[in-house]
CHARMM internal coordinates of N, CA and C (Angstrom, degrees):
IC EDIT
DIST 1 N 1 CA 1.4419
DIST 1 CA 1 C 1.5228
ANGL 1 N 1 CA 1 C 109.00
DIST 1 C 2 N 1.3247
ANGL 1 CA 1 C 2 N 115.80
DIHE 1 N 1 CA 1 C 2 N 132.35
DIST 2 N 2 CA 1.4527
ANGL 1 C 2 N 2 CA 121.57
DIHE 1 CA 1 C 2 N 2 CA -179.55
DIST 2 CA 2 C 1.5240
ANGL 2 N 2 CA 2 C 110.14
DIHE 1 C 2 N 2 CA 2 C -82.38
DIST 2 C 3 N 1.3064
ANGL 2 CA 2 C 3 N 116.97
DIHE 2 N 2 CA 2 C 3 N 132.04
DIST 3 N 3 CA 1.4571
ANGL 2 C 3 N 3 CA 121.07
DIHE 2 CA 2 C 3 N 3 CA -179.91
DIST 3 CA 3 C 1.5315
ANGL 3 N 3 CA 3 C 109.45
DIHE 2 C 3 N 3 CA 3 C -102.95
DIST 3 C 4 N 1.3222
ANGL 3 CA 3 C 4 N 116.00
DIHE 3 N 3 CA 3 C 4 N 127.93
DIST 4 N 4 CA 1.4618
ANGL 3 C 4 N 4 CA 121.28
DIHE 3 CA 3 C 4 N 4 CA 179.38
DIST 4 CA 4 C 1.5166
ANGL 4 N 4 CA 4 C 110.74
DIHE 3 C 4 N 4 CA 4 C -93.71
DIST 4 C 5 N 1.3218
ANGL 4 CA 4 C 5 N 115.19
DIHE 4 N 4 CA 4 C 5 N 147.58
DIST 5 N 5 CA 1.4623
ANGL 4 C 5 N 5 CA 121.23
DIHE 4 CA 4 C 5 N 5 CA 173.27
DIST 5 CA 5 C 1.5266
ANGL 5 N 5 CA 5 C 107.97
DIHE 4 C 5 N 5 CA 5 C -110.99
DIST 5 C 6 N 1.3200
ANGL 5 CA 5 C 6 N 116.74
DIHE 5 N 5 CA 5 C 6 N 168.84
DIST 6 N 6 CA 1.4622
ANGL 5 C 6 N 6 CA 119.60
DIHE 5 CA 5 C 6 N 6 CA 176.95
DIST 6 CA 6 C 1.5242
ANGL 6 N 6 CA 6 C 111.07
DIHE 5 C 6 N 6 CA 6 C -57.48
DIST 6 C 7 N 1.3111
ANGL 6 CA 6 C 7 N 117.24
DIHE 6 N 6 CA 6 C 7 N -34.08
DIST 7 N 7 CA 1.4562
ANGL 6 C 7 N 7 CA 121.30
DIHE 6 CA 6 C 7 N 7 CA 179.44
DIST 7 CA 7 C 1.5316
ANGL 7 N 7 CA 7 C 111.32
DIHE 6 C 7 N 7 CA 7 C -64.86
DIST 7 C 8 N 1.3252
ANGL 7 CA 7 C 8 N 117.72
DIHE 7 N 7 CA 7 C 8 N -32.37
DIST 8 N 8 CA 1.4636
ANGL 7 C 8 N 8 CA 121.96
DIHE 7 CA 7 C 8 N 8 CA 180.00
DIST 8 CA 8 C 1.5222
ANGL 8 N 8 CA 8 C 112.42
DIHE 7 C 8 N 8 CA 8 C -70.89
DIST 8 C 9 N 1.3190
ANGL 8 CA 8 C 9 N 117.53
DIHE 8 N 8 CA 8 C 9 N -23.91
DIST 9 N 9 CA 1.4572
ANGL 8 C 9 N 9 CA 120.87
DIHE 8 CA 8 C 9 N 9 CA -175.31
DIST 9 CA 9 C 1.5213
ANGL 9 N 9 CA 9 C 113.00
DIHE 8 C 9 N 9 CA 9 C -61.87
DIST 9 C 10 N 1.3146
ANGL 9 CA 9 C 10 N 117.44
DIHE 9 N 9 CA 9 C 10 N -27.12
DIST 10 N 10 CA 1.4703
ANGL 9 C 10 N 10 CA 120.54
DIHE 9 CA 9 C 10 N 10 CA -178.99
DIST 10 CA 10 C 1.5281
ANGL 10 N 10 CA 10 C 112.17
DIHE 9 C 10 N 10 CA 10 C -61.28
DIST 10 C 11 N 1.3343
ANGL 10 CA 10 C 11 N 116.28
DIHE 10 N 10 CA 10 C 11 N -18.69
DIST 11 N 11 CA 1.4599
ANGL 10 C 11 N 11 CA 121.15
DIHE 10 CA 10 C 11 N 11 CA -179.60
DIST 11 CA 11 C 1.5262
ANGL 11 N 11 CA 11 C 113.58
DIHE 10 C 11 N 11 CA 11 C -83.74
DIST 11 C 12 N 1.3211
ANGL 11 CA 11 C 12 N 117.64
DIHE 11 N 11 CA 11 C 12 N -10.20
DIST 12 N 12 CA 1.4625
ANGL 11 C 12 N 12 CA 121.74
DIHE 11 CA 11 C 12 N 12 CA 179.20
DIST 12 CA 12 C 1.5218
ANGL 12 N 12 CA 12 C 107.66
DIHE 11 C 12 N 12 CA 12 C -85.62
DIST 12 C 13 N 1.3137
ANGL 12 CA 12 C 13 N 116.90
DIHE 12 N 12 CA 12 C 13 N 113.75
DIST 13 N 13 CA 1.4660
ANGL 12 C 13 N 13 CA 121.52
DIHE 12 CA 12 C 13 N 13 CA -175.23
DIST 13 CA 13 C 1.5229
ANGL 13 N 13 CA 13 C 113.81
DIHE 12 C 13 N 13 CA 13 C -98.29
DIST 13 C 14 N 1.3150
ANGL 13 CA 13 C 14 N 117.36
DIHE 13 N 13 CA 13 C 14 N -14.66
DIST 14 N 14 CA 1.4644
ANGL 13 C 14 N 14 CA 120.90
DIHE 13 CA 13 C 14 N 14 CA -177.90
DIST 14 CA 14 C 1.5248
ANGL 14 N 14 CA 14 C 111.23
DIHE 13 C 14 N 14 CA 14 C -72.79
DIST 14 C 15 N 1.3180
ANGL 14 CA 14 C 15 N 116.86
DIHE 14 N 14 CA 14 C 15 N 149.36
DIST 15 N 15 CA 1.4608
ANGL 14 C 15 N 15 CA 119.57
DIHE 14 CA 14 C 15 N 15 CA 175.19
DIST 15 CA 15 C 1.5340
ANGL 15 N 15 CA 15 C 109.93
DIHE 14 C 15 N 15 CA 15 C -56.71
DIST 15 C 16 N 1.3114
ANGL 15 CA 15 C 16 N 115.52
DIHE 15 N 15 CA 15 C 16 N 134.77
DIST 16 N 16 CA 1.4565
ANGL 15 C 16 N 16 CA 121.13
DIHE 15 CA 15 C 16 N 16 CA -175.80
DIST 16 CA 16 C 1.5266
ANGL 16 N 16 CA 16 C 109.50
DIHE 15 C 16 N 16 CA 16 C -133.14
DIST 16 C 17 N 1.3138
ANGL 16 CA 16 C 17 N 115.81
DIHE 16 N 16 CA 16 C 17 N 130.37
DIST 17 N 17 CA 1.4565
ANGL 16 C 17 N 17 CA 121.51
DIHE 16 CA 16 C 17 N 17 CA 176.98
DIST 17 CA 17 C 1.5187
ANGL 17 N 17 CA 17 C 108.34
DIHE 16 C 17 N 17 CA 17 C -103.07
DIST 17 C 18 N 1.3252
ANGL 17 CA 17 C 18 N 115.75
DIHE 17 N 17 CA 17 C 18 N 126.67
DIST 18 N 18 CA 1.4587
ANGL 17 C 18 N 18 CA 122.09
DIHE 17 CA 17 C 18 N 18 CA 176.61
DIST 18 CA 18 C 1.5223
ANGL 18 N 18 CA 18 C 106.48
DIHE 17 C 18 N 18 CA 18 C -111.29
DIST 18 C 19 N 1.3248
ANGL 18 CA 18 C 19 N 116.39
DIHE 18 N 18 CA 18 C 19 N 119.10
DIST 19 N 19 CA 1.4597
ANGL 18 C 19 N 19 CA 121.66
DIHE 18 CA 18 C 19 N 19 CA -179.14
DIST 19 CA 19 C 1.5155
ANGL 19 N 19 CA 19 C 110.63
DIHE 18 C 19 N 19 CA 19 C -116.46
DIST 19 C 20 N 1.3339
ANGL 19 CA 19 C 20 N 114.99
DIHE 19 N 19 CA 19 C 20 N 146.35
DIST 20 N 20 CA 1.4589
ANGL 19 C 20 N 20 CA 120.35
DIHE 19 CA 19 C 20 N 20 CA 174.83
DIST 20 CA 20 C 1.5127
ANGL 20 N 20 CA 20 C 108.79
DIHE 19 C 20 N 20 CA 20 C -158.20
DIST 20 C 21 N 1.3141
ANGL 20 CA 20 C 21 N 115.41
DIHE 20 N 20 CA 20 C 21 N 156.08
DIST 21 N 21 CA 1.4528
ANGL 20 C 21 N 21 CA 120.15
DIHE 20 CA 20 C 21 N 21 CA 171.18
DIST 21 CA 21 C 1.5189
ANGL 21 N 21 CA 21 C 108.65
DIHE 20 C 21 N 21 CA 21 C -79.05
DIST 21 C 22 N 1.3169
ANGL 21 CA 21 C 22 N 116.77
DIHE 21 N 21 CA 21 C 22 N 138.85
DIST 22 N 22 CA 1.4658
ANGL 21 C 22 N 22 CA 120.96
DIHE 21 CA 21 C 22 N 22 CA -178.97
DIST 22 CA 22 C 1.5256
ANGL 22 N 22 CA 22 C 112.04
DIHE 21 C 22 N 22 CA 22 C -62.94
DIST 22 C 23 N 1.3442
ANGL 22 CA 22 C 23 N 117.26
DIHE 22 N 22 CA 22 C 23 N -23.44
DIST 23 N 23 CA 1.4672
ANGL 22 C 23 N 23 CA 121.42
DIHE 22 CA 22 C 23 N 23 CA -179.22
DIST 23 CA 23 C 1.5308
ANGL 23 N 23 CA 23 C 112.03
DIHE 22 C 23 N 23 CA 23 C -106.10
DIST 23 C 24 N 1.3296
ANGL 23 CA 23 C 24 N 117.41
DIHE 23 N 23 CA 23 C 24 N 23.68
DIST 24 N 24 CA 1.4632
ANGL 23 C 24 N 24 CA 121.88
DIHE 23 CA 23 C 24 N 24 CA -179.69
DIST 24 CA 24 C 1.5243
ANGL 24 N 24 CA 24 C 109.82
DIHE 23 C 24 N 24 CA 24 C -69.74
DIST 24 C 25 N 1.3114
ANGL 24 CA 24 C 25 N 116.06
DIHE 24 N 24 CA 24 C 25 N 112.76
DIST 25 N 25 CA 1.4728
ANGL 24 C 25 N 25 CA 121.14
DIHE 24 CA 24 C 25 N 25 CA -179.55
DIST 25 CA 25 C 1.5340
ANGL 25 N 25 CA 25 C 112.03
DIHE 24 C 25 N 25 CA 25 C -96.47
DIST 25 C 26 N 1.3384
ANGL 25 CA 25 C 26 N 117.22
DIHE 25 N 25 CA 25 C 26 N -3.07
DIST 26 N 26 CA 1.4576
ANGL 25 C 26 N 26 CA 120.42
DIHE 25 CA 25 C 26 N 26 CA -179.67
DIST 26 CA 26 C 1.5276
ANGL 26 N 26 CA 26 C 112.20
DIHE 25 C 26 N 26 CA 26 C -92.36
DIST 26 C 27 N 1.3256
ANGL 26 CA 26 C 27 N 117.16
DIHE 26 N 26 CA 26 C 27 N -16.67
DIST 27 N 27 CA 1.4601
ANGL 26 C 27 N 27 CA 121.48
DIHE 26 CA 26 C 27 N 27 CA -178.46
DIST 27 CA 27 C 1.5313
ANGL 27 N 27 CA 27 C 109.66
DIHE 26 C 27 N 27 CA 27 C -81.70
DIST 27 C 28 N 1.3174
ANGL 27 CA 27 C 28 N 116.14
DIHE 27 N 27 CA 27 C 28 N 140.16
DIST 28 N 28 CA 1.4662
ANGL 27 C 28 N 28 CA 120.99
DIHE 27 CA 27 C 28 N 28 CA 177.44
DIST 28 CA 28 C 1.5343
ANGL 28 N 28 CA 28 C 107.88
DIHE 27 C 28 N 28 CA 28 C -64.27
DIST 28 C 29 N 1.3331
ANGL 28 CA 28 C 29 N 118.58
DIHE 28 N 28 CA 28 C 29 N 126.12
DIST 29 N 29 CA 1.4717
ANGL 28 C 29 N 29 CA 120.62
DIHE 28 CA 28 C 29 N 29 CA -179.16
DIST 29 CA 29 C 1.5280
ANGL 29 N 29 CA 29 C 111.78
DIHE 28 C 29 N 29 CA 29 C -54.36
DIST 29 C 30 N 1.3102
ANGL 29 CA 29 C 30 N 115.70
DIHE 29 N 29 CA 29 C 30 N 131.11
DIST 30 N 30 CA 1.4588
ANGL 29 C 30 N 30 CA 122.05
DIHE 29 CA 29 C 30 N 30 CA 176.18
DIST 30 CA 30 C 1.5202
ANGL 30 N 30 CA 30 C 115.38
DIHE 29 C 30 N 30 CA 30 C 85.84
DIST 30 C 31 N 1.3309
ANGL 30 CA 30 C 31 N 118.62
DIHE 30 N 30 CA 30 C 31 N -11.77
DIST 31 N 31 CA 1.4686
ANGL 30 C 31 N 31 CA 119.57
DIHE 30 CA 30 C 31 N 31 CA -174.57
DIST 31 CA 31 C 1.5243
ANGL 31 N 31 CA 31 C 111.74
DIHE 30 C 31 N 31 CA 31 C -66.96
DIST 31 C 32 N 1.3362
ANGL 31 CA 31 C 32 N 117.74
DIHE 31 N 31 CA 31 C 32 N -38.88
DIST 32 N 32 CA 1.4654
ANGL 31 C 32 N 32 CA 119.29
DIHE 31 CA 31 C 32 N 32 CA -179.95
DIST 32 CA 32 C 1.5186
ANGL 32 N 32 CA 32 C 111.14
DIHE 31 C 32 N 32 CA 32 C -68.40
DIST 32 C 33 N 1.3194
ANGL 32 CA 32 C 33 N 117.30
DIHE 32 N 32 CA 32 C 33 N -37.45
DIST 33 N 33 CA 1.4628
ANGL 32 C 33 N 33 CA 119.99
DIHE 32 CA 32 C 33 N 33 CA 175.93
DIST 33 CA 33 C 1.5251
ANGL 33 N 33 CA 33 C 110.54
DIHE 32 C 33 N 33 CA 33 C -63.39
DIST 33 C 34 N 1.3213
ANGL 33 CA 33 C 34 N 116.72
DIHE 33 N 33 CA 33 C 34 N -40.49
DIST 34 N 34 CA 1.4689
ANGL 33 C 34 N 34 CA 120.67
DIHE 33 CA 33 C 34 N 34 CA 177.93
DIST 34 CA 34 C 1.5201
ANGL 34 N 34 CA 34 C 111.17
DIHE 33 C 34 N 34 CA 34 C -65.10
DIST 34 C 35 N 1.3469
ANGL 34 CA 34 C 35 N 116.47
DIHE 34 N 34 CA 34 C 35 N -40.95
DIST 35 N 35 CA 1.4615
ANGL 34 C 35 N 35 CA 119.77
DIHE 34 CA 34 C 35 N 35 CA 177.33
DIST 35 CA 35 C 1.5200
ANGL 35 N 35 CA 35 C 110.18
DIHE 34 C 35 N 35 CA 35 C -61.91
DIST 35 C 36 N 1.3274
ANGL 35 CA 35 C 36 N 115.94
DIHE 35 N 35 CA 35 C 36 N -46.04
DIST 36 N 36 CA 1.4633
ANGL 35 C 36 N 36 CA 121.31
DIHE 35 CA 35 C 36 N 36 CA -179.10
DIST 36 CA 36 C 1.5354
ANGL 36 N 36 CA 36 C 110.79
DIHE 35 C 36 N 36 CA 36 C -60.82
DIST 36 C 37 N 1.3047
ANGL 36 CA 36 C 37 N 116.71
DIHE 36 N 36 CA 36 C 37 N -43.05
DIST 37 N 37 CA 1.4711
ANGL 36 C 37 N 37 CA 120.62
DIHE 36 CA 36 C 37 N 37 CA 179.01
DIST 37 CA 37 C 1.5250
ANGL 37 N 37 CA 37 C 111.50
DIHE 36 C 37 N 37 CA 37 C -66.64
DIST 37 C 38 N 1.3232
ANGL 37 CA 37 C 38 N 117.93
DIHE 37 N 37 CA 37 C 38 N -31.78
DIST 38 N 38 CA 1.4673
ANGL 37 C 38 N 38 CA 122.15
DIHE 37 CA 37 C 38 N 38 CA -178.48
DIST 38 CA 38 C 1.5191
ANGL 38 N 38 CA 38 C 113.02
DIHE 37 C 38 N 38 CA 38 C -80.54
DIST 38 C 39 N 1.3295
ANGL 38 CA 38 C 39 N 116.96
DIHE 38 N 38 CA 38 C 39 N -29.17
DIST 39 N 39 CA 1.4687
ANGL 38 C 39 N 39 CA 120.98
DIHE 38 CA 38 C 39 N 39 CA 179.99
DIST 39 CA 39 C 1.5267
ANGL 39 N 39 CA 39 C 109.04
DIHE 38 C 39 N 39 CA 39 C -86.78
DIST 39 C 40 N 1.3305
ANGL 39 CA 39 C 40 N 117.73
DIHE 39 N 39 CA 39 C 40 N 114.93
DIST 40 N 40 CA 1.4605
ANGL 39 C 40 N 40 CA 120.46
DIHE 39 CA 39 C 40 N 40 CA -173.45
DIST 40 CA 40 C 1.5240
ANGL 40 N 40 CA 40 C 115.10
DIHE 39 C 40 N 40 CA 40 C -65.00
DIST 40 C 41 N 1.3075
ANGL 40 CA 40 C 41 N 119.16
DIHE 40 N 40 CA 40 C 41 N -23.22
DIST 41 N 41 CA 1.4664
ANGL 40 C 41 N 41 CA 121.13
DIHE 40 CA 40 C 41 N 41 CA -175.25
DIST 41 CA 41 C 1.5319
ANGL 41 N 41 CA 41 C 109.41
DIHE 40 C 41 N 41 CA 41 C -129.05
DIST 41 C 42 N 1.3418
ANGL 41 CA 41 C 42 N 115.03
DIHE 41 N 41 CA 41 C 42 N 52.76
DIST 42 N 42 CA 1.4600
ANGL 41 C 42 N 42 CA 118.64
DIHE 41 CA 41 C 42 N 42 CA -175.08
DIST 42 CA 42 C 1.5257
ANGL 42 N 42 CA 42 C 111.71
DIHE 41 C 42 N 42 CA 42 C -116.63
DIST 42 C 43 N 1.3234
ANGL 42 CA 42 C 43 N 113.18
DIHE 42 N 42 CA 42 C 43 N 159.96
DIST 43 N 43 CA 1.4568
ANGL 42 C 43 N 43 CA 121.63
DIHE 42 CA 42 C 43 N 43 CA 173.79
DIST 43 CA 43 C 1.5269
ANGL 43 N 43 CA 43 C 106.58
DIHE 42 C 43 N 43 CA 43 C -128.98
DIST 43 C 44 N 1.3228
ANGL 43 CA 43 C 44 N 116.13
DIHE 43 N 43 CA 43 C 44 N 132.12
DIST 44 N 44 CA 1.4541
ANGL 43 C 44 N 44 CA 122.47
DIHE 43 CA 43 C 44 N 44 CA 178.35
DIST 44 CA 44 C 1.5194
ANGL 44 N 44 CA 44 C 108.42
DIHE 43 C 44 N 44 CA 44 C -109.32
DIST 44 C 45 N 1.3313
ANGL 44 CA 44 C 45 N 115.41
DIHE 44 N 44 CA 44 C 45 N 124.09
DIST 45 N 45 CA 1.4640
ANGL 44 C 45 N 45 CA 121.43
DIHE 44 CA 44 C 45 N 45 CA 179.83
DIST 45 CA 45 C 1.5217
ANGL 45 N 45 CA 45 C 109.25
DIHE 44 C 45 N 45 CA 45 C -126.39
DIST 45 C 46 N 1.3291
ANGL 45 CA 45 C 46 N 115.22
DIHE 45 N 45 CA 45 C 46 N 133.22
DIST 46 N 46 CA 1.4597
ANGL 45 C 46 N 46 CA 121.64
DIHE 45 CA 45 C 46 N 46 CA 174.04
DIST 46 CA 46 C 1.5195
ANGL 46 N 46 CA 46 C 108.40
DIHE 45 C 46 N 46 CA 46 C -108.01
DIST 46 C 47 N 1.3155
ANGL 46 CA 46 C 47 N 116.65
DIHE 46 N 46 CA 46 C 47 N 135.00
DIST 47 N 47 CA 1.4523
ANGL 46 C 47 N 47 CA 121.74
DIHE 46 CA 46 C 47 N 47 CA 178.20
DIST 47 CA 47 C 1.5226
ANGL 47 N 47 CA 47 C 107.38
DIHE 46 C 47 N 47 CA 47 C -96.16
DIST 47 C 48 N 1.3210
ANGL 47 CA 47 C 48 N 115.73
DIHE 47 N 47 CA 47 C 48 N 111.15
DIST 48 N 48 CA 1.4577
ANGL 47 C 48 N 48 CA 122.22
DIHE 47 CA 47 C 48 N 48 CA -176.79
DIST 48 CA 48 C 1.5245
ANGL 48 N 48 CA 48 C 111.07
DIHE 47 C 48 N 48 CA 48 C -60.92
DIST 48 C 49 N 1.3103
ANGL 48 CA 48 C 49 N 115.70
DIHE 48 N 48 CA 48 C 49 N 139.98
DIST 49 N 49 CA 1.4496
ANGL 48 C 49 N 49 CA 121.98
DIHE 48 CA 48 C 49 N 49 CA 176.29
DIST 49 CA 49 C 1.5169
ANGL 49 N 49 CA 49 C 115.00
DIHE 48 C 49 N 49 CA 49 C 80.19
DIST 49 C 50 N 1.3244
ANGL 49 CA 49 C 50 N 117.62
DIHE 49 N 49 CA 49 C 50 N -5.86
DIST 50 N 50 CA 1.4695
ANGL 49 C 50 N 50 CA 120.93
DIHE 49 CA 49 C 50 N 50 CA -177.51
DIST 50 CA 50 C 1.5221
ANGL 50 N 50 CA 50 C 110.46
DIHE 49 C 50 N 50 CA 50 C -106.47
DIST 50 C 51 N 1.3331
ANGL 50 CA 50 C 51 N 114.86
DIHE 50 N 50 CA 50 C 51 N 154.81
DIST 51 N 51 CA 1.4557
ANGL 50 C 51 N 51 CA 121.26
DIHE 50 CA 50 C 51 N 51 CA 178.36
DIST 51 CA 51 C 1.5179
ANGL 51 N 51 CA 51 C 111.27
DIHE 50 C 51 N 51 CA 51 C -106.97
DIST 51 C 52 N 1.3308
ANGL 51 CA 51 C 52 N 115.41
DIHE 51 N 51 CA 51 C 52 N -142.44
DIST 52 N 52 CA 1.4621
ANGL 51 C 52 N 52 CA 121.40
DIHE 51 CA 51 C 52 N 52 CA -175.15
DIST 52 CA 52 C 1.5326
ANGL 52 N 52 CA 52 C 112.56
DIHE 51 C 52 N 52 CA 52 C -65.06
DIST 52 C 53 N 1.3222
ANGL 52 CA 52 C 53 N 116.81
DIHE 52 N 52 CA 52 C 53 N -32.07
DIST 53 N 53 CA 1.4698
ANGL 52 C 53 N 53 CA 121.19
DIHE 52 CA 52 C 53 N 53 CA -179.93
DIST 53 CA 53 C 1.5282
ANGL 53 N 53 CA 53 C 109.94
DIHE 52 C 53 N 53 CA 53 C -97.20
DIST 53 C 54 N 1.3344
ANGL 53 CA 53 C 54 N 116.19
DIHE 53 N 53 CA 53 C 54 N 49.13
DIST 54 N 54 CA 1.4686
ANGL 53 C 54 N 54 CA 121.25
DIHE 53 CA 53 C 54 N 54 CA -174.38
DIST 54 CA 54 C 1.5216
ANGL 54 N 54 CA 54 C 112.82
DIHE 53 C 54 N 54 CA 54 C -57.12
DIST 54 C 55 N 1.3261
ANGL 54 CA 54 C 55 N 117.25
DIHE 54 N 54 CA 54 C 55 N -33.42
DIST 55 N 55 CA 1.4692
ANGL 54 C 55 N 55 CA 119.60
DIHE 54 CA 54 C 55 N 55 CA -178.75
DIST 55 CA 55 C 1.5301
ANGL 55 N 55 CA 55 C 112.14
DIHE 54 C 55 N 55 CA 55 C -69.70
DIST 55 C 56 N 1.3141
ANGL 55 CA 55 C 56 N 117.05
DIHE 55 N 55 CA 55 C 56 N -23.57
DIST 56 N 56 CA 1.4672
ANGL 55 C 56 N 56 CA 121.58
DIHE 55 CA 55 C 56 N 56 CA 176.00
DIST 56 CA 56 C 1.5291
ANGL 56 N 56 CA 56 C 109.83
DIHE 55 C 56 N 56 CA 56 C -90.53
DIST 56 C 57 N 1.3302
ANGL 56 CA 56 C 57 N 116.60
DIHE 56 N 56 CA 56 C 57 N -40.05
DIST 57 N 57 CA 1.4590
ANGL 56 C 57 N 57 CA 121.83
DIHE 56 CA 56 C 57 N 57 CA -177.71
DIST 57 CA 57 C 1.5268
ANGL 57 N 57 CA 57 C 112.73
DIHE 56 C 57 N 57 CA 57 C -71.63
DIST 57 C 58 N 1.3211
ANGL 57 CA 57 C 58 N 117.00
DIHE 57 N 57 CA 57 C 58 N -33.38
DIST 58 N 58 CA 1.4670
ANGL 57 C 58 N 58 CA 121.85
DIHE 57 CA 57 C 58 N 58 CA -177.36
DIST 58 CA 58 C 1.5280
ANGL 58 N 58 CA 58 C 109.47
DIHE 57 C 58 N 58 CA 58 C -138.95
DIST 58 C 59 N 1.3388
ANGL 58 CA 58 C 59 N 117.84
DIHE 58 N 58 CA 58 C 59 N 64.77
DIST 59 N 59 CA 1.4668
ANGL 58 C 59 N 59 CA 120.06
DIHE 58 CA 58 C 59 N 59 CA -174.57
DIST 59 CA 59 C 1.5267
ANGL 59 N 59 CA 59 C 113.53
DIHE 58 C 59 N 59 CA 59 C -63.79
DIST 59 C 60 N 1.3102
ANGL 59 CA 59 C 60 N 118.30
DIHE 59 N 59 CA 59 C 60 N -38.47
DIST 60 N 60 CA 1.4669
ANGL 59 C 60 N 60 CA 119.55
DIHE 59 CA 59 C 60 N 60 CA -178.84
DIST 60 CA 60 C 1.5212
ANGL 60 N 60 CA 60 C 111.79
DIHE 59 C 60 N 60 CA 60 C -65.52
DIST 60 C 61 N 1.3225
ANGL 60 CA 60 C 61 N 116.62
DIHE 60 N 60 CA 60 C 61 N -44.88
DIST 61 N 61 CA 1.4675
ANGL 60 C 61 N 61 CA 119.54
DIHE 60 CA 60 C 61 N 61 CA 178.41
DIST 61 CA 61 C 1.5270
ANGL 61 N 61 CA 61 C 111.18
DIHE 60 C 61 N 61 CA 61 C -66.48
DIST 61 C 62 N 1.3295
ANGL 61 CA 61 C 62 N 116.94
DIHE 61 N 61 CA 61 C 62 N -40.03
DIST 62 N 62 CA 1.4621
ANGL 61 C 62 N 62 CA 121.05
DIHE 61 CA 61 C 62 N 62 CA 177.45
DIST 62 CA 62 C 1.5305
ANGL 62 N 62 CA 62 C 110.44
DIHE 61 C 62 N 62 CA 62 C -59.72
DIST 62 C 63 N 1.3291
ANGL 62 CA 62 C 63 N 115.93
DIHE 62 N 62 CA 62 C 63 N -49.81
DIST 63 N 63 CA 1.4634
ANGL 62 C 63 N 63 CA 120.04
DIHE 62 CA 62 C 63 N 63 CA -179.87
DIST 63 CA 63 C 1.5211
ANGL 63 N 63 CA 63 C 111.88
DIHE 62 C 63 N 63 CA 63 C -62.34
DIST 63 C 64 N 1.3222
ANGL 63 CA 63 C 64 N 117.46
DIHE 63 N 63 CA 63 C 64 N -39.08
DIST 64 N 64 CA 1.4683
ANGL 63 C 64 N 64 CA 121.19
DIHE 63 CA 63 C 64 N 64 CA 178.78
DIST 64 CA 64 C 1.5311
ANGL 64 N 64 CA 64 C 110.84
DIHE 63 C 64 N 64 CA 64 C -62.25
DIST 64 C 65 N 1.3232
ANGL 64 CA 64 C 65 N 117.10
DIHE 64 N 64 CA 64 C 65 N -44.97
DIST 65 N 65 CA 1.4691
ANGL 64 C 65 N 65 CA 120.43
DIHE 64 CA 64 C 65 N 65 CA 179.50
DIST 65 CA 65 C 1.5306
ANGL 65 N 65 CA 65 C 111.29
DIHE 64 C 65 N 65 CA 65 C -63.75
DIST 65 C 66 N 1.3179
ANGL 65 CA 65 C 66 N 116.38
DIHE 65 N 65 CA 65 C 66 N -42.93
DIST 66 N 66 CA 1.4670
ANGL 65 C 66 N 66 CA 119.93
DIHE 65 CA 65 C 66 N 66 CA 179.57
DIST 66 CA 66 C 1.5209
ANGL 66 N 66 CA 66 C 110.53
DIHE 65 C 66 N 66 CA 66 C -65.96
DIST 66 C 67 N 1.3309
ANGL 66 CA 66 C 67 N 117.27
DIHE 66 N 66 CA 66 C 67 N -45.93
DIST 67 N 67 CA 1.4568
ANGL 66 C 67 N 67 CA 121.26
DIHE 66 CA 66 C 67 N 67 CA -178.83
DIST 67 CA 67 C 1.5316
ANGL 67 N 67 CA 67 C 111.10
DIHE 66 C 67 N 67 CA 67 C -62.03
DIST 67 C 68 N 1.3423
ANGL 67 CA 67 C 68 N 117.12
DIHE 67 N 67 CA 67 C 68 N -44.68
DIST 68 N 68 CA 1.4646
ANGL 67 C 68 N 68 CA 121.28
DIHE 67 CA 67 C 68 N 68 CA 178.69
DIST 68 CA 68 C 1.5346
ANGL 68 N 68 CA 68 C 110.50
DIHE 67 C 68 N 68 CA 68 C -60.56
DIST 68 C 69 N 1.3382
ANGL 68 CA 68 C 69 N 116.21
DIHE 68 N 68 CA 68 C 69 N -42.41
DIST 69 N 69 CA 1.4595
ANGL 68 C 69 N 69 CA 120.87
DIHE 68 CA 68 C 69 N 69 CA 178.85
DIST 69 CA 69 C 1.5301
ANGL 69 N 69 CA 69 C 111.09
DIHE 68 C 69 N 69 CA 69 C -62.18
DIST 69 C 70 N 1.3266
ANGL 69 CA 69 C 70 N 116.94
DIHE 69 N 69 CA 69 C 70 N -43.64
DIST 70 N 70 CA 1.4655
ANGL 69 C 70 N 70 CA 121.11
DIHE 69 CA 69 C 70 N 70 CA 178.58
DIST 70 CA 70 C 1.5150
ANGL 70 N 70 CA 70 C 110.68
DIHE 69 C 70 N 70 CA 70 C -61.61
DIST 70 C 71 N 1.3160
ANGL 70 CA 70 C 71 N 117.00
DIHE 70 N 70 CA 70 C 71 N -46.96
DIST 71 N 71 CA 1.4793
ANGL 70 C 71 N 71 CA 120.29
DIHE 70 CA 70 C 71 N 71 CA -178.83
DIST 71 CA 71 C 1.5290
ANGL 71 N 71 CA 71 C 111.67
DIHE 70 C 71 N 71 CA 71 C -63.30
DIST 71 C 72 N 1.3164
ANGL 71 CA 71 C 72 N 117.02
DIHE 71 N 71 CA 71 C 72 N -37.69
DIST 72 N 72 CA 1.4633
ANGL 71 C 72 N 72 CA 120.70
DIHE 71 CA 71 C 72 N 72 CA -179.73
DIST 72 CA 72 C 1.5258
ANGL 72 N 72 CA 72 C 113.03
DIHE 71 C 72 N 72 CA 72 C -73.96
DIST 72 C 73 N 1.3210
ANGL 72 CA 72 C 73 N 117.07
DIHE 72 N 72 CA 72 C 73 N -19.52
DIST 73 N 73 CA 1.4667
ANGL 72 C 73 N 73 CA 120.12
DIHE 72 CA 72 C 73 N 73 CA -173.57
DIST 73 CA 73 C 1.5322
ANGL 73 N 73 CA 73 C 113.70
DIHE 72 C 73 N 73 CA 73 C -120.56
DIST 73 C 74 N 1.3172
ANGL 73 CA 73 C 74 N 117.85
DIHE 73 N 73 CA 73 C 74 N 18.11
DIST 74 N 74 CA 1.4573
ANGL 73 C 74 N 74 CA 118.52
DIHE 73 CA 73 C 74 N 74 CA -179.87
DIST 74 CA 74 C 1.4989
ANGL 74 N 74 CA 74 C 111.45
DIHE 73 C 74 N 74 CA 74 C -82.71
END
COOR INIT
IC SEED 1 N 1 CA 1 C
IC BUILD
């Protein structure tokens, strides 16, 4: 299995959605911002009030963000 580094992300040109819960305590601080900065065509969205299991805690908002991203990038 090939392991990617933050430096490798600059090579991904496709639109990329990065999602996280705003209260996620399991994520390394700053890593999502670094990923977003490294990915040239990315969008970073935080789901307010949700933690690490944001897709379970806020399924409607999660689905809305994903669906909107798909429609904007098809």
